[in-house]
KOLZAMAR-97183 format. One record per residue (C-alpha): residue in one letter; chain; x negated, y, z. Coordinates in steps of 0.05 Angstrom, whole numbers, plus 5000, padded with zeros to 4 digits. Layout:
REM KOLZAMAR-97183
+--------+--------+------+------+------+
! residu ! chaine !    x !    y !    z !
+--------+--------+------+------+------+
!      A !      A !    X !    Y !    Z !
...
+--------+--------+------+------+------+
//
This chain:
REM KOLZAMAR-97183
+--------+--------+------+------+------+
! residu ! chaine !    x !    y !    z !
+--------+--------+------+------+------+
!      M !      A ! 4623 ! 4949 ! 4809 !
!      N !      A ! 4568 ! 4956 ! 4860 !
!      D !      A ! 4567 ! 4911 ! 4921 !
!      I !      A ! 4623 ! 4935 ! 4966 !
!      E !      A ! 4585 ! 4914 ! 5028 !
!      S !      A ! 4539 ! 4974 ! 5017 !
!      D !      A ! 4597 ! 5022 ! 5028 !
!      N !      A ! 4598 ! 5051 ! 5098 !
!      L !      A ! 4666 ! 5025 ! 5118 !
!      A !      A ! 4663 ! 5048 ! 5190 !
!      H !      A ! 4652 ! 5119 ! 5168 !
!      T !      A ! 4705 ! 5111 ! 5114 !
!      G !      A ! 4755 ! 5087 ! 5167 !
!      L !      A ! 4744 ! 5151 ! 5206 !
!      D !      A ! 4753 ! 5192 ! 5142 !
!      M !      A ! 4820 ! 5158 ! 5129 !
!      Y !      A ! 4842 ! 5169 ! 5200 !
!      S !      A ! 4823 ! 5243 ! 5195 !
!      L !      A ! 4865 ! 5250 ! 5131 !
!      M !      A ! 4923 ! 5217 ! 5166 !
!      E !      A ! 4917 ! 5268 ! 5223 !
!      E !      A ! 4923 ! 5323 ! 5171 !
!      L !      A ! 4984 ! 5293 ! 5138 !
!      Y !      A ! 5019 ! 5271 ! 5202 !
!      P !      A ! 5057 ! 5336 ! 5220 !
!      I !      A ! 5088 ! 5345 ! 5151 !
!      C !      A ! 5162 ! 5331 ! 5144 !
!      R !      A ! 5171 ! 5287 ! 5083 !
!      S !      A ! 5233 ! 5257 ! 5051 !
!      I !      A ! 5250 ! 5228 ! 4983 !
!      T !      A ! 5248 ! 5299 ! 4954 !
!      G !      A ! 5226 ! 5368 ! 4977 !
!      D !      A ! 5169 ! 5413 ! 4995 !
!      G !      A ! 5139 ! 5364 ! 5045 !
!      V !      A ! 5125 ! 5314 ! 4990 !
!      R !      A ! 5092 ! 5368 ! 4947 !
!      E !      A ! 5050 ! 5393 ! 5005 !
!      T !      A ! 5026 ! 5322 ! 5017 !
!      L !      A ! 5009 ! 5311 ! 4944 !
!      K !      A ! 4971 ! 5377 ! 4941 !
!      I !      A ! 4928 ! 5355 ! 5000 !
!      L !      A ! 4914 ! 5289 ! 4964 !
!      Q !      A ! 4892 ! 5330 ! 4903 !
!      K !      A ! 4833 ! 5354 ! 4944 !
!      H !      A ! 4807 ! 5282 ! 4943 !
!      I !      A ! 4829 ! 5255 ! 4875 !
!      P !      A ! 4853 ! 5289 ! 4810 !
!      L !      A ! 4925 ! 5270 ! 4822 !
!      Q !      A ! 4977 ! 5290 ! 4770 !
!      I !      A ! 5041 ! 5314 ! 4804 !
!      R !      A ! 5103 ! 5294 ! 4765 !
!      E !      A ! 5172 ! 5324 ! 4774 !
!      V !      A ! 5237 ! 5289 ! 4756 !
!      P !      A ! 5296 ! 5339 ! 4755 !
!      T !      A ! 5359 ! 5330 ! 4797 !
!      G !      A ! 5412 ! 5294 ! 4757 !
!      T !      A ! 5364 ! 5254 ! 4715 !
!      K !      A ! 5390 ! 5184 ! 4701 !
!      V !      A ! 5337 ! 5132 ! 4721 !
!      L !      A ! 5360 ! 5061 ! 4707 !
!      D !      A ! 5424 ! 5052 ! 4749 !
!      W !      A ! 5408 ! 5112 ! 4794 !
!      T !      A ! 5410 ! 5187 ! 4790 !
!      I !      A ! 5358 ! 5235 ! 4820 !
!      P !      A ! 5393 ! 5269 ! 4879 !
!      K !      A ! 5392 ! 5342 ! 4898 !
!      E !      A ! 5328 ! 5365 ! 4930 !
!      W !      A ! 5331 ! 5370 ! 5006 !
!      N !      A ! 5290 ! 5416 ! 5050 !
!      I !      A ! 5293 ! 5433 ! 5124 !
!      R !      A ! 5266 ! 5493 ! 5161 !
!      D !      A ! 5289 ! 5482 ! 5232 !
!      A !      A ! 5337 ! 5443 ! 5277 !
!      Y !      A ! 5353 ! 5440 ! 5350 !
!      I !      A ! 5404 ! 5423 ! 5404 !
!      K !      A ! 5413 ! 5468 ! 5464 !
!      D !      A ! 5451 ! 5446 ! 5526 !
!      P !      A ! 5508 ! 5487 ! 5558 !
!      N !      A ! 5456 ! 5527 ! 5597 !
!      G !      A ! 5417 ! 5545 ! 5534 !
!      K !      A ! 5360 ! 5497 ! 5548 !
!      M !      A ! 5328 ! 5465 ! 5486 !
!      I !      A ! 5337 ! 5390 ! 5492 !
!      V !      A ! 5320 ! 5370 ! 5420 !
!      D !      A ! 5270 ! 5410 ! 5379 !
!      F !      A ! 5254 ! 5392 ! 5306 !
!      R !      A ! 5189 ! 5431 ! 5313 !
!      E !      A ! 5164 ! 5381 ! 5365 !
!      T !      A ! 5174 ! 5321 ! 5319 !
!      N !      A ! 5208 ! 5318 ! 5252 !
!      V !      A ! 5238 ! 5249 ! 5265 !
!      H !      A ! 5289 ! 5284 ! 5310 !
!      V !      A ! 5333 ! 5298 ! 5249 !
!      I !      A ! 5365 ! 5245 ! 5204 !
!      S !      A ! 5333 ! 5256 ! 5136 !
!      Y !      A ! 5380 ! 5289 ! 5086 !
!      S !      A ! 5424 ! 5317 ! 5142 !
!      T !      A ! 5474 ! 5370 ! 5118 !
!      P !      A ! 5469 ! 5440 ! 5148 !
!      V !      A ! 5502 ! 5451 ! 5216 !
!      N !      A ! 5508 ! 5513 ! 5259 !
!      K !      A ! 5562 ! 5509 ! 5313 !
!      K !      A ! 5579 ! 5495 ! 5385 !
!      I !      A ! 5612 ! 5429 ! 5400 !
!      P !      A ! 5632 ! 5389 ! 5462 !
!      L !      A ! 5590 ! 5330 ! 5485 !
!      D !      A ! 5641 ! 5278 ! 5462 !
!      E !      A ! 5637 ! 5303 ! 5390 !
!      L !      A ! 5561 ! 5312 ! 5393 !
!      K !      A ! 5551 ! 5240 ! 5415 !
!      K !      A ! 5580 ! 5216 ! 5349 !
!      H !      A ! 5519 ! 5246 ! 5316 !
!      L !      A ! 5465 ! 5224 ! 5365 !
!      H !      A ! 5422 ! 5162 ! 5357 !
!      S !      A ! 5375 ! 5130 ! 5407 !
!      L !      A ! 5344 ! 5063 ! 5425 !
!      E !      A ! 5369 ! 5034 ! 5490 !
!      Q !      A ! 5316 ! 4978 ! 5489 !
!      Y !      A ! 5260 ! 5029 ! 5480 !
!      P !      A ! 5286 ! 5089 ! 5519 !
!      D !      A ! 5223 ! 5133 ! 5509 !
!      W !      A ! 5220 ! 5124 ! 5433 !
!      I !      A ! 5257 ! 5164 ! 5380 !
!      P !      A ! 5287 ! 5124 ! 5321 !
!      Y !      A ! 5275 ! 5145 ! 5249 !
!      L !      A ! 5339 ! 5145 ! 5207 !
!      T !      A ! 5360 ! 5170 ! 5138 !
!      S !      A ! 5425 ! 5187 ! 5101 !
!      Y !      A ! 5401 ! 5198 ! 5031 !
!      Y !      A ! 5463 ! 5182 ! 4991 !
!      N !      A ! 5517 ! 5191 ! 5044 !
!      E !      A ! 5533 ! 5262 ! 5064 !
!      N !      A ! 5524 ! 5265 ! 5139 !
!      W !      A ! 5484 ! 5298 ! 5195 !
!      G !      A ! 5453 ! 5274 ! 5259 !
!      F !      A ! 5398 ! 5276 ! 5310 !
!      C !      A ! 5351 ! 5222 ! 5337 !
!      L !      A ! 5326 ! 5227 ! 5408 !
!      T !      A ! 5302 ! 5185 ! 5466 !
!      H !      A ! 5354 ! 5145 ! 5503 !
!      N !      A ! 5329 ! 5175 ! 5568 !
!      T !      A ! 5349 ! 5244 ! 5541 !
!      V !      A ! 5418 ! 5218 ! 5521 !
!      K !      A ! 5430 ! 5192 ! 5591 !
!      K !      A ! 5417 ! 5261 ! 5621 !
!      L !      A ! 5469 ! 5297 ! 5579 !
!      T !      A ! 5526 ! 5329 ! 5617 !
!      D !      A ! 5594 ! 5354 ! 5596 !
!      G !      A ! 5600 ! 5422 ! 5564 !
!      E !      A ! 5589 ! 5457 ! 5497 !
!      Y !      A ! 5524 ! 5446 ! 5460 !
!      D !      A ! 5493 ! 5493 ! 5410 !
!      V !      A ! 5475 ! 5452 ! 5348 !
!      K !      A ! 5436 ! 5476 ! 5288 !
!      I !      A ! 5406 ! 5442 ! 5227 !
!      D !      A ! 5377 ! 5493 ! 5179 !
!      S !      A ! 5373 ! 5450 ! 5116 !
!      T !      A ! 5387 ! 5462 ! 5043 !
!      F !      A ! 5407 ! 5422 ! 4982 !
!      K !      A ! 5391 ! 5449 ! 4913 !
!      E !      A ! 5383 ! 5430 ! 4840 !
!      G !      A ! 5309 ! 5414 ! 4844 !
!      S !      A ! 5269 ! 5352 ! 4830 !
!      L !      A ! 5237 ! 5289 ! 4856 !
!      S !      A ! 5161 ! 5294 ! 4861 !
!      Y !      A ! 5110 ! 5239 ! 4857 !
!      G !      A ! 5035 ! 5233 ! 4845 !
!      E !      A ! 4999 ! 5191 ! 4793 !
!      F !      A ! 4925 ! 5180 ! 4782 !
!      F !      A ! 4899 ! 5139 ! 4724 !
!      L !      A ! 4828 ! 5112 ! 4718 !
!      K !      A ! 4811 ! 5088 ! 4648 !
!      G !      A ! 4771 ! 5024 ! 4645 !
!      E !      A ! 4741 ! 4985 ! 4586 !
!      S !      A ! 4808 ! 4950 ! 4576 !
!      D !      A ! 4878 ! 4978 ! 4567 !
!      E !      A ! 4903 ! 4925 ! 4614 !
!      E !      A ! 4922 ! 4955 ! 4681 !
!      V !      A ! 4920 ! 4944 ! 4756 !
!      L !      A ! 4979 ! 4981 ! 4789 !
!      L !      A ! 4968 ! 5004 ! 4861 !
!      S !      A ! 5029 ! 5036 ! 4892 !
!      T !      A ! 5047 ! 5067 ! 4958 !
!      Y !      A ! 5103 ! 5111 ! 4985 !
!      L !      A ! 5100 ! 5178 ! 5020 !
!      C !      A ! 5173 ! 5194 ! 5035 !
!      H !      A ! 5170 ! 5180 ! 5110 !
!      P !      A ! 5159 ! 5239 ! 5157 !
!      S !      A ! 5112 ! 5232 ! 5218 !
!      L !      A ! 5103 ! 5156 ! 5215 !
!      C !      A ! 5033 ! 5129 ! 5211 !
!      N !      A ! 5031 ! 5054 ! 5197 !
!      D !      A ! 5094 ! 5060 ! 5155 !
!      N !      A ! 5068 ! 5092 ! 5114 !
!      L !      A ! 5013 ! 5144 ! 5119 !
!      S !      A ! 4966 ! 5085 ! 5126 !
!      G !      A ! 4982 ! 5063 ! 5054 !
!      V !      A ! 4974 ! 5134 ! 5029 !
!      V !      A ! 4905 ! 5145 ! 5060 !
!      L !      A ! 4881 ! 5076 ! 5040 !
!      L !      A ! 4898 ! 5084 ! 4966 !
!      T !      A ! 4869 ! 5155 ! 4966 !
!      R !      A ! 4803 ! 5129 ! 4992 !
!      L !      A ! 4805 ! 5069 ! 4945 !
!      A !      A ! 4816 ! 5115 ! 4886 !
!      E !      A ! 4757 ! 5158 ! 4909 !
!      Y !      A ! 4713 ! 5097 ! 4912 !
!      L !      A ! 4732 ! 5071 ! 4844 !
!      K !      A ! 4728 ! 5138 ! 4810 !
!      G !      A ! 4654 ! 5134 ! 4800 !
!      K !      A ! 4651 ! 5060 ! 4780 !
!      K !      A ! 4646 ! 5026 ! 4713 !
!      L !      A ! 4710 ! 4986 ! 4709 !
!      K !      A ! 4733 ! 4929 ! 4665 !
!      Y !      A ! 4807 ! 4942 ! 4678 !
!      S !      A ! 4845 ! 5008 ! 4680 !
!      Y !      A ! 4874 ! 5028 ! 4747 !
!      R !      A ! 4939 ! 5067 ! 4760 !
!      F !      A ! 4953 ! 5095 ! 4829 !
!      L !      A ! 5023 ! 5117 ! 4848 !
!      F !      A ! 5043 ! 5159 ! 4908 !
!      I !      A ! 5119 ! 5158 ! 4905 !
!      P !      A ! 5182 ! 5164 ! 4946 !
!      E !      A ! 5204 ! 5094 ! 4964 !
!      T !      A ! 5257 ! 5060 ! 4921 !
!      I !      A ! 5281 ! 5119 ! 4880 !
!      G !      A ! 5209 ! 5139 ! 4863 !
!      A !      A ! 5192 ! 5069 ! 4839 !
!      I !      A ! 5257 ! 5066 ! 4799 !
!      A !      A ! 5243 ! 5134 ! 4768 !
!      W !      A ! 5172 ! 5114 ! 4748 !
!      L !      A ! 5195 ! 5047 ! 4719 !
!      S !      A ! 5249 ! 5083 ! 4680 !
!      K !      A ! 5198 ! 5132 ! 4650 !
!      N !      A ! 5145 ! 5080 ! 4635 !
!      E !      A ! 5184 ! 5019 ! 4613 !
!      M !      A ! 5150 ! 5015 ! 4545 !
!      N !      A ! 5081 ! 5007 ! 4576 !
!      L !      A ! 5095 ! 4957 ! 4632 !
!      S !      A ! 5067 ! 4898 ! 4592 !
!      K !      A ! 4997 ! 4927 ! 4605 !
!      I !      A ! 5003 ! 4913 ! 4680 !
!      K !      A ! 4966 ! 4848 ! 4696 !
!      F !      A ! 4958 ! 4856 ! 4772 !
!      G !      A ! 4989 ! 4899 ! 4825 !
!      L !      A ! 4995 ! 4912 ! 4900 !
!      V !      A ! 5040 ! 4955 ! 4943 !
!      A !      A ! 5001 ! 4985 ! 5001 !
!      T !      A ! 5040 ! 4993 ! 5066 !
!      C !      A ! 5029 ! 4981 ! 5141 !
!      V !      A ! 4954 ! 4973 ! 5134 !
!      G !      A ! 4930 ! 5009 ! 5197 !
!      D !      A ! 4957 ! 4970 ! 5257 !
!      R !      A ! 4919 ! 4920 ! 5300 !
!      G !      A ! 4954 ! 4858 ! 5273 !
!      N !      A ! 4926 ! 4805 ! 5227 !
!      S !      A ! 4931 ! 4814 ! 5152 !
!      T !      A ! 4995 ! 4792 ! 5118 !
!      Y !      A ! 5008 ! 4781 ! 5044 !
!      K !      A ! 5077 ! 4781 ! 5013 !
!      Q !      A ! 5073 ! 4742 ! 4948 !
!      S !      A ! 5098 ! 4765 ! 4881 !
!      R !      A ! 5165 ! 4741 ! 4856 !
!      N !      A ! 5133 ! 4684 ! 4818 !
!      A !      A ! 5087 ! 4664 ! 4877 !
!      M !      A ! 5037 ! 4633 ! 4827 !
!      D !      A ! 5013 ! 4697 ! 4794 !
!      T !      A ! 4938 ! 4708 ! 4792 !
!      I !      A ! 4944 ! 4765 ! 4841 !
!      D !      A ! 4974 ! 4716 ! 4892 !
!      R !      A ! 4915 ! 4669 ! 4884 !
!      I !      A ! 4865 ! 4726 ! 4888 !
!      V !      A ! 4893 ! 4755 ! 4952 !
!      Q !      A ! 4898 ! 4687 ! 4986 !
!      K !      A ! 4826 ! 4673 ! 4967 !
!      V !      A ! 4804 ! 4741 ! 4995 !
!      L !      A ! 4840 ! 4727 ! 5060 !
!      E !      A ! 4810 ! 4657 ! 5065 !
!      D !      A ! 4740 ! 4684 ! 5050 !
!      S !      A ! 4749 ! 4739 ! 5103 !
!      G !      A ! 4744 ! 4687 ! 5159 !
!      T !      A ! 4799 ! 4723 ! 5198 !
!      P !      A ! 4870 ! 4699 ! 5214 !
!      F !      A ! 4923 ! 4717 ! 5162 !
!      R !      A ! 4994 ! 4702 ! 5142 !
!      I !      A ! 5024 ! 4688 ! 5073 !
!      M !      A ! 5097 ! 4705 ! 5064 !
!      E !      A ! 5140 ! 4683 ! 5006 !
!      F !      A ! 5174 ! 4737 ! 4965 !
!      W !      A ! 5243 ! 4760 ! 4986 !
!      P !      A ! 5284 ! 4813 ! 4948 !
!      S !      A ! 5283 ! 4868 ! 5000 !
!      G !      A ! 5228 ! 4907 ! 5034 !
!      S !      A ! 5187 ! 4959 ! 4998 !
!      D !      A ! 5176 ! 4976 ! 4925 !
!      E !      A ! 5151 ! 4907 ! 4906 !
!      R !      A ! 5225 ! 4890 ! 4900 !
!      Q !      A ! 5233 ! 4943 ! 4846 !
!      Y !      A ! 5171 ! 4922 ! 4807 !
!      S !      A ! 5192 ! 4849 ! 4815 !
!      S !      A ! 5265 ! 4858 ! 4794 !
!      P !      A ! 5282 ! 4806 ! 4741 !
!      G !      A ! 5282 ! 4855 ! 4683 !
!      F !      A ! 5210 ! 4874 ! 4697 !
!      N !      A ! 5182 ! 4814 ! 4737 !
!      L !      A ! 5114 ! 4847 ! 4746 !
!      P !      A ! 5058 ! 4808 ! 4780 !
!      I !      A ! 5058 ! 4852 ! 4842 !
!      G !      A ! 5052 ! 4832 ! 4916 !
!      S !      A ! 5041 ! 4870 ! 4980 !
!      L !      A ! 4979 ! 4866 ! 5023 !
!      M !      A ! 4993 ! 4891 ! 5094 !
!      R !      A ! 4973 ! 4879 ! 5165 !
!      T !      A ! 5036 ! 4868 ! 5208 !
!      C !      A ! 5095 ! 4865 ! 5160 !
!      Y !      A ! 5145 ! 4922 ! 5161 !
!      G !      A ! 5202 ! 4907 ! 5208 !
!      H !      A ! 5160 ! 4858 ! 5248 !
!      F !      A ! 5132 ! 4906 ! 5299 !
!      P !      A ! 5175 ! 4942 ! 5352 !
!      E !      A ! 5145 ! 5010 ! 5334 !
!      Y !      A ! 5172 ! 5004 ! 5262 !
!      H !      A ! 5215 ! 5065 ! 5243 !
!      T !      A ! 5206 ! 5098 ! 5311 !
!      S !      A ! 5165 ! 5155 ! 5339 !
!      A !      A ! 5119 ! 5102 ! 5370 !
!      D !      A ! 5090 ! 5091 ! 5300 !
!      N !      A ! 5043 ! 5148 ! 5314 !
!      L !      A ! 4969 ! 5163 ! 5311 !
!      D !      A ! 4957 ! 5120 ! 5373 !
!      F !      A ! 4988 ! 5059 ! 5339 !
!      I !      A ! 4936 ! 5054 ! 5283 !
!      T !      A ! 4860 ! 5053 ! 5286 !
!      A !      A ! 4803 ! 5074 ! 5240 !
!      E !      A ! 4773 ! 5004 ! 5248 !
!      H !      A ! 4835 ! 4969 ! 5221 !
!      L !      A ! 4844 ! 5019 ! 5165 !
!      A !      A ! 4772 ! 5003 ! 5145 !
!      D !      A ! 4784 ! 4928 ! 5149 !
!      S !      A ! 4846 ! 4935 ! 5104 !
!      L !      A ! 4806 ! 4976 ! 5054 !
!      K !      A ! 4751 ! 4923 ! 5054 !
!      K !      A ! 4802 ! 4870 ! 5035 !
!      Y !      A ! 4832 ! 4914 ! 4980 !
!      L !      A ! 4761 ! 4924 ! 4952 !
!      A !      A ! 4749 ! 4849 ! 4955 !
!      V !      A ! 4813 ! 4838 ! 4914 !
!      I !      A ! 4788 ! 4887 ! 4862 !
!      F !      A ! 4719 ! 4855 ! 4862 !
!      I !      A ! 4751 ! 4789 ! 4841 !
!      I !      A ! 4796 ! 4823 ! 4790 !
!      E !      A ! 4735 ! 4857 ! 4760 !
!      N !      A ! 4688 ! 4796 ! 4763 !
!      D !      A ! 4731 ! 4736 ! 4748 !
!      M !      A ! 4712 ! 4705 ! 4681 !
!      T !      A ! 4715 ! 4639 ! 4645 !
!      Y !      A ! 4650 ! 4608 ! 4620 !
!      I !      A ! 4627 ! 4550 ! 4577 !
!      N !      A ! 4568 ! 4507 ! 4598 !
!      T !      A ! 4519 ! 4508 ! 4539 !
!      N !      A ! 4487 ! 4442 ! 4561 !
!      P !      A ! 4547 ! 4401 ! 4585 !
!      K !      A ! 4520 ! 4331 ! 4573 !
!      G !      A ! 4489 ! 4312 ! 4639 !
!      E !      A ! 4460 ! 4359 ! 4689 !
!      P !      A ! 4410 ! 4407 ! 4657 !
!      Q !      A ! 4339 ! 4410 ! 4683 !
!      L !      A ! 4342 ! 4468 ! 4730 !
!      G !      A ! 4269 ! 4470 ! 4751 !
!      R !      A ! 4241 ! 4494 ! 4684 !
!      R !      A ! 4293 ! 4549 ! 4684 !
!      G !      A ! 4271 ! 4576 ! 4751 !
!      L !      A ! 4332 ! 4549 ! 4788 !
!      Y !      A ! 4299 ! 4489 ! 4821 !
!      A !      A ! 4284 ! 4526 ! 4886 !
!      K !      A ! 4358 ! 4543 ! 4892 !
!      I !      A ! 4377 ! 4470 ! 4883 !
!      G !      A ! 4320 ! 4432 ! 4915 !
!      G !      A ! 4331 ! 4362 ! 4940 !
!      T !      A ! 4334 ! 4373 ! 5014 !
!      K !      A ! 4382 ! 4339 ! 5060 !
!      N !      A ! 4411 ! 4406 ! 5082 !
!      A !      A ! 4422 ! 4438 ! 5015 !
!      G !      A ! 4464 ! 4501 ! 5026 !
!      M !      A ! 4526 ! 4530 ! 4994 !
!      D !      A ! 4485 ! 4571 ! 4944 !
!      E !      A ! 4456 ! 4507 ! 4915 !
!      L !      A ! 4523 ! 4472 ! 4913 !
!      S !      A ! 4555 ! 4533 ! 4880 !
!      I !      A ! 4508 ! 4526 ! 4820 !
!      L !      A ! 4530 ! 4454 ! 4811 !
!      W !      A ! 4603 ! 4472 ! 4818 !
!      V !      A ! 4598 ! 4527 ! 4766 !
!      L !      A ! 4560 ! 4482 ! 4717 !
!      N !      A ! 4609 ! 4425 ! 4725 !
!      H !      A ! 4673 ! 4466 ! 4717 !
!      S !      A ! 4651 ! 4516 ! 4664 !
!      D !      A ! 4687 ! 4480 ! 4608 !
!      G !      A ! 4727 ! 4538 ! 4581 !
!      N !      A ! 4788 ! 4519 ! 4622 !
!      H !      A ! 4768 ! 4540 ! 4693 !
!      S !      A ! 4755 ! 4612 ! 4713 !
!      L !      A ! 4706 ! 4631 ! 4769 !
!      L !      A ! 4767 ! 4642 ! 4813 !
!      D !      A ! 4791 ! 4571 ! 4798 !
!      I !      A ! 4722 ! 4544 ! 4816 !
!      S !      A ! 4719 ! 4585 ! 4880 !
!      I !      A ! 4787 ! 4560 ! 4902 !
!      R !      A ! 4774 ! 4487 ! 4886 !
!      S !      A ! 4704 ! 4486 ! 4916 !
!      K !      A ! 4725 ! 4528 ! 4977 !
!      I !      A ! 4662 ! 4570 ! 4966 !
!      H !      A ! 4665 ! 4645 ! 4974 !
!      F !      A ! 4680 ! 4679 ! 4908 !
!      R !      A ! 4620 ! 4725 ! 4914 !
!      T !      A ! 4574 ! 4664 ! 4919 !
!      I !      A ! 4606 ! 4632 ! 4858 !
!      R !      A ! 4597 ! 4698 ! 4820 !
!      Q !      A ! 4523 ! 4701 ! 4839 !
!      A !      A ! 4513 ! 4629 ! 4815 !
!      A !      A ! 4546 ! 4645 ! 4749 !
!      N !      A ! 4501 ! 4706 ! 4741 !
!      A !      A ! 4439 ! 4663 ! 4752 !
!      L !      A ! 4463 ! 4610 ! 4703 !
!      E !      A ! 4482 ! 4661 ! 4650 !
!      S !      A ! 4415 ! 4696 ! 4655 !
!      C !      A ! 4379 ! 4632 ! 4637 !
!      G !      A ! 4426 ! 4614 ! 4580 !
!      L !      A ! 4464 ! 4557 ! 4612 !
!      L !      A ! 4531 ! 4595 ! 4611 !
!      V !      A ! 4565 ! 4638 ! 4559 !
!      P !      A ! 4631 ! 4675 ! 4570 !
!      T !      A ! 4689 ! 4644 ! 4531 !
!      D !      A ! 4702 ! 4710 ! 4494 !
!      T !      A ! 4633 ! 4707 ! 4462 !
!      K !      A ! 4633 ! 4632 ! 4445 !
+--------+--------+------+------+------+
//
């Protein structure tokens, strides 16, 4: 890979934000035309394969549900005034609501209304995927203004024998071993959770597409939970190829970076991400794995136990705007999308560049001056980290310590350790273990 610092991340952040603006109005759920429309837009950026899993297909302990689509929905008050309009924002309707077209009194209507008293100007986002129901979400201020009378209620939705759609993009590297990068696209007009993950992985795939890669990379754009379960069910025989993985979600807000560890907490991906966050010089948080959240809990279920964590900014459920209409285009920024992408690229840089070496002259310190390395070592009182990195790499290249190990132990930036190893290898003082 080329040096990621050369990529114009500020411009890339604006590109990701622009793609989010395009995707924002689309009504998505775990199935339906909104998911397909979203995937087709992503196909303009990467050669995404759109997969369809038919209704009724058994996937592990689950079954693919009927496909749900919605055309319109509204509530009109007794005077015929529109008080809730699906066309204004698609979070107004509980996802997977059954069709409704009737007039009902306020007392009955209130059984199907949902609002947030603590945030009276926000609209909650709710779903009823596997429990037949219908309902509307609206601001609490609107609920307080409702008066007695008959309300005209309509939800123009359909259920049919269709399919669940997801997108998959595979980049073949030199090795069959894989890095799995997964995100979910089943939420409607919500930005941090999770259009941010969708646009980040799209741009990351665009970036890697033209690079020479050691590992193979698999990108998944799936409906949360049922999509991951469906993919795992269809690909169980090949899961042993996955050596690293991340779930991308909530990567566009202004909070500090957060990493949710893999189930094992000591997988190499956990050590890599922590090193990237330490090297970034910015505040961060490490959270231990817990068996709920996003799709990392499917990949990390005990029967699979894949080495997959989740690199976020503010963790889902830990910001008030989570699952509300306030998770909108104003809540995220191009700058923070770019910063998240930079950290994902730094993770991939370590994955691609971590190696284990053997010092070819391990008895005593080799004479560095005659190999052109003396200027980098010197003997000055204020020898810098570049000089020290050479000594660290020489001392720990015994076939048992990778560059990542050396970087962690020395507390030197991984990129600096990598550069030291390159210099030592070029003058014959190091050889990779796979060539010894």
